[in-house]
C-alpha positions as CSV (number, residue, x, y, z in Angstrom):
1,I,0.0,-0.1,0.2
2,M,1.8,3.2,-1.1
3,A,0.8,5.7,1.7
4,A,3.9,8.1,1.3
5,G,2.5,10.6,-0.8
6,I,2.7,14.2,0.2
7,G,-0.5,15.2,-1.0
8,S,0.0,18.9,-1.8
9,R,-3.1,19.5,-3.1
10,F,-4.6,18.2,0.3
11,G,-3.8,21.6,1.5
12,G,-2.2,20.2,5.3
13,G,-2.5,16.9,7.1
14,I,-1.9,13.7,6.0
15,K,-5.0,12.4,3.7
16,Q,-4.2,9.3,3.9
17,L,-5.0,9.3,7.7
18,E,-8.3,11.0,7.3
19,K,-10.9,9.0,8.9
20,V,-14.1,8.4,6.4
21,D,-17.1,6.8,8.8
22,G,-18.2,7.5,11.8
23,D,-15.9,4.4,14.0
24,G,-13.1,6.4,12.8
25,H,-11.8,4.2,9.9
26,I,-9.9,5.4,7.2
27,I,-10.3,4.0,3.2
28,M,-6.8,1.6,4.0
29,D,-9.1,0.0,6.3
30,Y,-11.6,-0.8,3.8
31,S,-9.1,-1.6,0.8
32,I,-7.2,-4.2,3.4
33,H,-10.6,-5.6,4.4
34,D,-11.5,-6.7,0.9
35,A,-7.9,-7.7,-0.1
36,I,-8.1,-10.0,2.8
37,E,-11.3,-11.4,1.8
38,A,-10.3,-11.8,-1.9
39,G,-7.3,-14.0,-0.5
40,F,-4.3,-11.8,0.0
41,N,-2.2,-13.1,3.3
42,K,-0.1,-10.1,3.8
43,V,0.2,-6.1,4.0
44,V,3.0,-4.2,3.2
45,F,2.6,-0.4,4.2
46,V,5.6,1.9,2.2
47,I,5.8,5.2,4.4
48,R,8.1,8.0,5.1
49,K,10.0,8.0,8.1
50,D,8.7,11.0,9.2
51,I,4.7,10.0,9.6
52,E,5.7,6.2,11.0
53,E,4.5,7.2,14.9
54,E,1.3,8.9,13.4
55,F,0.7,6.3,10.8
56,K,0.8,3.5,13.3
57,K,-1.2,5.4,16.1
58,V,-3.8,5.9,13.5
59,I,-4.0,2.6,11.5
60,G,-0.8,0.4,11.9
61,D,-1.4,-1.1,15.2
62,R,-5.3,-1.6,14.8
63,I,-4.5,-3.6,11.1
64,E,-1.4,-5.4,12.9
65,A,-3.8,-7.0,15.4
66,V,-6.4,-7.4,13.4
67,C,-4.6,-9.0,10.5
68,R,-2.6,-11.4,13.1
69,A,-6.5,-12.6,14.1
70,N,-6.9,-13.4,10.4
71,G,-2.8,-15.0,9.9
72,V,-2.2,-12.5,8.0
73,K,1.4,-10.4,7.8
74,V,2.1,-6.6,8.0
75,G,5.3,-4.7,7.1
76,Y,6.7,-1.6,7.0
77,A,9.0,-0.2,4.0
78,F,10.3,3.4,3.9
79,Q,10.3,5.8,1.0
80,D,13.1,7.7,1.4
81,I,14.1,10.8,-1.1
82,N,17.4,10.6,0.1
83,D,17.6,7.4,-2.2
84,I,19.4,9.8,-4.6
85,P,22.6,10.7,-3.0
86,G,24.1,14.5,-3.0
87,T,22.6,17.6,-2.6
88,L,19.1,18.1,-3.1
89,P,17.4,20.0,-5.7
90,Q,16.0,23.5,-3.9
91,G,12.8,23.2,-2.6
92,R,12.5,19.5,-3.4
93,T,9.9,17.4,-0.6
94,K,8.5,15.3,-2.4
95,P,9.8,11.8,-2.7
96,W,10.5,10.4,-6.0
97,G,7.2,9.0,-7.4
98,T,5.1,5.4,-7.1
99,G,7.9,3.3,-9.2
100,Q,10.4,4.2,-6.1
101,A,7.6,3.7,-3.4
102,V,7.6,0.0,-4.9
103,L,11.1,-0.6,-5.3
104,A,11.3,0.6,-1.7
105,A,9.5,-2.6,-0.7
106,R,11.9,-4.9,-2.3
107,Q,13.4,-6.7,0.6
108,L,9.9,-7.3,2.3
109,I,8.1,-9.1,-0.7
110,N,9.4,-12.7,-2.5
111,E,6.1,-13.4,-3.8
112,P,3.3,-12.1,-7.0
113,F,2.1,-9.2,-5.1
114,I,-0.4,-6.2,-6.0
115,V,-0.1,-2.1,-5.8
116,I,-2.5,-0.1,-4.2
117,N,-3.2,3.7,-3.5
118,A,-3.2,4.3,0.5
119,D,-6.0,7.3,-0.3
120,D,-8.0,5.3,-3.2
121,Y,-11.0,2.9,-2.1
122,Y,-11.2,0.6,-5.2
123,G,-14.5,-1.6,-4.8
124,K,-14.7,-4.4,-3.3
125,H,-14.7,-6.4,-6.3
126,A,-11.2,-4.5,-7.8
127,F,-9.1,-7.4,-5.8
128,D,-11.0,-10.4,-7.2
129,G,-10.0,-11.1,-11.0
130,V,-6.4,-9.9,-10.1
131,Y,-5.8,-12.0,-6.9
132,K,-6.6,-15.5,-9.4
133,H,-4.4,-14.0,-12.0
134,L,-1.2,-14.2,-9.8
135,L,-2.3,-17.8,-8.6
136,T,-0.9,-18.6,-12.1
137,A,1.1,-15.9,-13.0
138,K,5.0,-16.2,-14.0
139,N,7.7,-13.7,-14.4
140,G,6.7,-10.8,-16.8
141,E,2.6,-11.6,-16.7
142,Y,1.0,-8.6,-15.0
143,A,-2.5,-7.4,-14.7
144,M,-4.1,-4.5,-13.4
145,T,-8.0,-3.3,-12.6
146,A,-9.5,-1.1,-15.2
147,Y,-12.1,1.8,-14.2
148,K,-13.6,4.1,-16.7
149,L,-12.1,7.6,-16.6
150,G,-16.2,9.1,-16.2
151,Q,-16.0,7.2,-12.7
152,T,-13.2,8.1,-11.4
153,L,-13.0,12.5,-11.4
154,S,-13.2,14.8,-9.0
155,T,-15.8,18.0,-9.0
156,N,-13.1,19.7,-6.3
157,G,-10.2,20.4,-8.9
158,T,-8.0,18.4,-11.3
159,V,-6.6,15.1,-11.9
160,T,-4.3,12.8,-13.4
161,R,-4.9,9.4,-14.7
162,G,-2.7,6.7,-16.8
163,I,-5.1,6.4,-19.8
164,C,-4.9,2.5,-21.4
165,D,-4.6,1.5,-24.7
166,I,-6.5,-2.1,-24.5
167,D,-6.5,-4.8,-27.2
168,G,-8.6,-7.3,-26.0
169,E,-7.9,-8.6,-22.6
170,Y,-4.2,-6.9,-22.7
171,M,-2.6,-3.8,-22.7
172,R,-1.0,-2.4,-24.8
173,G,0.2,0.6,-23.1
174,V,-0.4,3.5,-20.8
175,T,0.1,7.5,-21.4
176,E,-0.9,9.7,-18.3
177,C,-3.0,12.3,-18.6
178,Y,-2.6,15.5,-16.4
179,D,-4.9,18.4,-15.4
180,I,-8.2,16.4,-16.2
181,T,-11.5,17.8,-15.5
182,A,-14.7,17.0,-14.5
183,D,-15.7,17.0,-17.5
184,C,-13.3,14.7,-18.8
185,V,-11.0,17.4,-20.4
186,G,-6.9,16.8,-19.7
187,N,-3.7,17.6,-20.7
188,L,-3.0,14.5,-23.1
189,N,0.5,14.4,-24.7
190,G,1.3,18.4,-24.5
191,K,-2.4,19.2,-26.0
192,T,-5.6,19.4,-24.5
193,T,-7.9,16.6,-25.0
194,T,-11.4,15.9,-24.8
195,I,-11.5,12.5,-23.3
196,D,-13.7,9.9,-23.4
197,K,-15.9,9.4,-20.0
198,D,-15.5,5.0,-20.6
199,A,-12.1,5.0,-21.2
200,P,-10.3,2.7,-19.3
201,I,-8.0,4.1,-17.0
202,S,-5.5,3.1,-14.4
203,M,-6.2,3.5,-10.7
204,N,-2.5,2.2,-9.7
205,L,-3.7,-1.2,-8.6
206,W,-1.4,-3.3,-10.5
207,A,-1.0,-7.2,-10.1
208,L,2.8,-7.8,-10.3
209,T,5.6,-10.8,-10.1
210,T,8.9,-10.1,-8.3
211,D,10.6,-9.7,-11.5
212,V,9.6,-6.1,-11.6
213,F,11.9,-4.9,-8.9
214,D,15.0,-5.9,-11.5
215,R,13.5,-3.7,-14.0
216,L,12.5,-0.6,-11.3
217,E,16.2,-1.1,-10.4
218,E,17.2,-0.3,-14.1
219,Q,14.7,2.1,-15.0
220,F,15.4,4.1,-11.5
221,A,18.9,4.4,-12.3
222,E,18.2,5.7,-15.7
223,F,15.7,8.4,-13.9
224,K,18.6,9.2,-11.5
225,T,20.8,10.4,-14.7
226,E,18.0,11.8,-17.3
227,A,14.9,13.0,-14.9
228,D,14.9,16.9,-13.9
229,L,15.4,16.4,-10.3
230,T,13.2,19.4,-9.4
231,K,10.3,18.1,-10.2
232,D,9.7,14.5,-12.0
233,E,8.7,11.8,-10.3
234,F,9.5,8.3,-11.2
235,L,5.9,7.0,-12.0
236,L,5.5,3.1,-12.0
237,P,2.9,3.5,-15.3
238,T,5.6,5.2,-17.1
239,V,7.6,1.5,-16.1
240,I,5.3,-0.8,-17.3
241,N,4.7,0.7,-19.9
242,K,8.1,0.7,-20.8
243,L,7.8,-3.0,-20.6
244,V,4.7,-3.4,-21.9
245,T,6.0,-1.9,-24.9
246,G,9.2,-3.4,-25.7
247,G,8.0,-6.5,-25.1
248,K,9.7,-7.5,-21.6
249,A,5.6,-7.9,-19.9
250,T,2.7,-8.0,-20.2
251,V,-0.8,-7.0,-18.7
252,K,-4.1,-8.9,-18.6
253,V,-6.9,-6.2,-18.1
254,Y,-9.7,-6.7,-15.1
255,R,-12.2,-4.2,-16.0
256,N,-14.1,-2.7,-13.2
257,D,-17.3,-0.5,-13.7
258,D,-17.8,-0.1,-9.9
259,K,-17.9,4.3,-8.8
260,W,-14.0,4.8,-7.5
261,Y,-13.7,6.6,-4.2
262,G,-10.6,8.8,-3.6
263,I,-9.0,11.5,-1.7
264,T,-7.1,14.5,-3.7
265,Y,-8.5,17.5,-2.3
266,R,-9.8,18.3,0.9
267,D,-13.7,18.9,-0.7
268,D,-13.6,15.3,-1.3
269,L,-13.8,13.8,2.1
270,P,-17.8,14.2,1.8
271,E,-18.5,12.6,-0.7
272,V,-16.1,9.6,0.7
273,R,-18.0,9.5,4.0
274,H,-21.3,9.5,2.3
């Protein structure tokens, strides 16, 4: 579970730890419950060291007790901005992105696994297909759960989504689209574009095999030398897109028509809670 993001558009506080119901649960409670019901038996939180104490206070200690009662293991990995050595660019405070987050968990994962965002609620059925896929997946046989774009937008500001090119049951590629409005207008490949509301998109629910860690290491090394370190992020969808288009991996797509709920802006909270 990737929970190390700063959440700069949220406007203060740790959005991953915002309570979403009257019993004090946060989105991760629901995701973990659904994943365990699907069959997953291990949880790894990827967090920043500076939020460790509050994270464990709000969810970690409670989830560890629930998981132990269900025979589920829990581990912590730490995403560190200092993974790129040397002097950091002035003003850089954010970690290096979702690709680095997954790479941070390498020492804790020795089996096929899924990746999810801490602040997204994917729906109960989102985990079923990818779990079954991983039971027989060989190295490089990845999968993902795709949503319809129109089911994933915020009325409180723009969002970024990975627009998927799908051929039958398999993804041919994924392209990041930025600044998408509630009217499905966004910046795709540097151009303002209206996107079909039913276009399949990635919400970072990926099913991966452990060979992906070597691929992440390779591409992170390239990122360190080629990126603009003042602003660029090492993104998991970009890594997977390179592997797919380069013939080094396949991604089976499991479509999900459920509505997604997530927290990008503070004003998203009332709808999620409702």
